[in-house]
N, C-alpha and C positions, 0 to 999 in steps of 0.2 A: 224208266229213270233209276238210279242207284243214288242213293241219299247217304251220308255218314250215319254212323250208329248213335251218335249223340245229337242228332238233328234237332235244331232248334228253330221253330217256324219265326220265333220273331228274329232274328239274325239272317244275315244275308251271305249266300254264297256262290263263289265263281262255279260260271257252268264250263263245262268242258264237252262238247258234241262229239260223238262217233258215228260214223257212217261208210258205208262201200258205195250205193247206190247206183251200182250198173244194172244193166238190163236185166229185168227177171229174177232178179237178186233177192234175199231177205237176212236183213240182220235184227232186226226185233224179234225176239223169240222170248217165250215163257219158259225161259229153260235156259240152262248153263251153255250156251251158246260155241265160245272158242276159249282158246287160252288167254285171248285178250282179258276174258270178263276176271282172271287173278289180277290183273292189270287195272283194270277201275275198279276193282272192290279195294285196293290198294290206294288208289286216287281218293276214291271216297272217304276212306278212314282219314286220310290226310287234312280233307275238309273241303273236296269239291264234289259240287255234283253233277252226275254221270248221265247225258242221255242220249238216246240212239232213234233216229226217226227215219223210216223209209218213206221216201216222197217217191212222186209219179217217175212211171219208167221201171220201178220196182216187181217183184211178182206177188203172185197169191191174191190179188186185187181184181182180177178180170183182166179180161184181154184190152179193152180199152184204156185201162189204167198204166197197162206197162208197155200200149204200143205207142202213146203218146209223143215219145220222146225220138219216135222214128225220121231221120233226117236230122234231129237237131239235140244231137247229145250234147248233155251240160246245160241246157237252157232251162227246160222245166225243173230239174234235178235241184239246180242251184236255188232257183228262185223260191223252192220249198226248203230248202235248209236255212235259207235267208228270213223266210217267214216264219219258221217253226221257230228260230231264235227270238224273233223279235215278241211272239204270243208267250214264249217262256220267260223272256224279261220282264213282263208285265205282274210274272207271281209275286208276291211280296219278299220271298227268301230268295230270289236271285237277284245278283248284283250285276245290271244292266253294261256296268263298264266294263267286266270282267266275262266276257265271253269268248271262248276258244272251240278249233275245230280240227279234228286229224283224219287221216284215210291214208290208206297204202293201195298202189295200183290205180285202178279206177276213182277210190277213195281219197288218192294222193291228188288226182287229176280233179277232183270234186273240192279238195278243201283249198287248193289254190286258187280254183276259181272263186270260190264262198268269200275267202277273205278279200281279193281282188276286188270282186264286185258289189260286195256286204262290206265295204270299210267302214262304215258308218254304224257297224252291229258289232262286227267281230272284231275282237283284240289281237287276236295271234292264232296262229296255224301251223300244223306240220303237215307235210309231205313227203310218205317215202314212197319211193319207186312210181312217180306220176307220171302219166301221160303228159304231155305239155302242149303236143298238135297233133291232130289226127292224122297228120300226113307222115308221121313217124312210125305210127303203128301197123300191125301186120294186116294186109289188104282182105283175109279169108273173117275178120272179124270186122274190122271198119267199115268193108263195103255192104257189110251184112246190114248195116242201121243207118249207114250215110251215102251208101252208093258211092260211086268215082268221084275225086276231087273235080275232073271236069266237068261232071253234072251237077255236081252240088257245092261250090267252092266256098257258100256260106255257111253249111253246115261244118265243113270242115275248120273253116276260120274263126268264125264269130265266137266262137263259145271254147275256143283252146287258149289257156290260161297264158300261153306266150304272147298273146295280143292284147292282154289287160295288165302287164306289168305295170303301165303309169300310173294305175289306179292304189298302189299298195301303199297303205299308211300303217299297218298293225306290224306284227313281230311275226316274222318267218323262218320258220326252221324246213330245210331241202333238205332231202337226206336219199342217197342211190349208190348200188353196186355197180362197180366196173362192169362186173361179169353177167351182168341180167340178161337172161335168155326168154324174156318176155318183154318187158319195155325195155329198149334198149336205151343205155345210160346217155345217146344223143338228147335224149327228150330233157333231161337235166341238165346236160351242157348248155345247151342252147336256151335254156330258162335263164340260166345265170348269166350267160352274154346280154341277155336282153335286158335283165334288173341291172346289172353294171352300166350298160349303156345307157338306161332310163335314171342312172344316180339314185337306185334305191340300195339301201343297207339291208341286209338279211344274213342270218345264220346256214350254215351248210356244213354236209357230213357226207365224205365219200367213203366205202369199204372196200378197198382192193379185192379184184378176185372174187367177188360174192355176188350170188345170183339174185334173183327176185324175191327170194326169200330171206336173203343177209341175214345167214347163220353159219357155225363151226366154228369149234373152241367158245372163246369169251366173248363171240361177234352179240348174240342175241342179248347178254346179258351189258355189254356197252352201249350197245343202241338203247335199249329200255332206260337205262341210267339217262343216258344224254337226252330224250325225251323228255322223262320227269323232271331233270332238272331245268330245262326248258320252260315248261309249263310251270312249275315253281318259282322261276324268275320272272315269267309275263303275266301269270294268273295271279299265282299264290303270294303277291307281296303285303295281302292284309291279313293274310292267315297267320295268326298268332300261335306257338308251341302252346298247348296248354301245360299248366304248371304242375308238377308233381304233386300228390298229397302231402303234405307234410305227417309222418308219422309221429303220433302222441305216443309218448313211453312214460308208463306209470310208474312210481317208485314206492314201492312199501316200505313204510318206515315202521319198525318195530320197537 
């Protein structure tokens, strides 16, 4: 948990959750974990509380904890993020009406699902380069955890965001690069079509010729400014800019 430097326990703050949640991964660390930590610190100083939770399926908590998601990617992980948000919302300094979540790649798959399925908890989500249906992802990875779609159709479909667009109530920002070499842009295009046909309003951004990392030239700066603006628009409506301290000038009269 990252709190603002001027944190006041008598006030309420919007909550922004960050996660990846992929099988065997670890995002919670008592150390400087990634370059996103710079961004999280900036958000905290703007008045957000940033929290990361590693749910079931993540690593370094034993084999049973990690393997529980076998054949059901996105089921238990989503449940855990939703329950974590509910628990955090009970803290007196968390504004339960302003909770958001974001993720990239598997994390984008998760943030999409979490907003759709947890529509009574989450106000907004950002999904960058997300898997939206496991039928669109590479077989080496997918079949390792889900088997084949012929043998496990429910595992492929029941927890894929593309099949839960009807549940969208909050604010959703979808981002993808057209040259994604990991999660094909087809994932986002099919999700866009599903959202449109479900008459759901959302925001989205496409980065031409950018791969899964979405970088090059001014791209990263543009990406993070866009995400920050979306967070401020959807969660930061009650955050007021502190008034600058007035400088008192004393005049000596002789």
